Residue, then its C-alpha position, 0 to 999 in steps of 0.5 A: m500499499a502507498t501513502n503519500v505523507h506532506l511533512t512541514p519543512e520543520l518534521e521533513s528536516f527533522a526526519r531527514g536528518c534522522v536518516e543522516s545520523g544513520r539510525y534510519n534507512n530511509v524518511s518512511e522508517v522514521v515517519r512509520s516508528a512515529l506512528r507506532l510511538l503515537q500507537e503505543g500512547e493512543e493505547r496507554k491513553a486508553r487503558f489508563n481511561t478504562m481505569l478511571d472509569a474503574v475507579r469511578l465506577e467504584a467510587e459511585r458504589n463505595g464512596v469516596h474518603e476525603a485524603a486528609d481524613v485517611l491521614a488522619e485515621v493513619d497517624r492516629i492508628i500509628a500513635q496507639h501503637p508506639q514501637 
């Protein structure tokens, strides 16, 4: 499958620099690498959003606690059990 991609002059220069550095054989490899990184980032974002949705549902089911209240409770428990 052939796809033409038009890059801004800055991105074209960057891609050519990547090739000239020897890390890539051609600009197509640079673009494929960039797309893989974008794909991985989108997949991480989707997993994170799925986790947030699960946390929201759990919070709706079980309620939430203020961090200050939790820390105060931890301090109280520690104070009751001196070493």
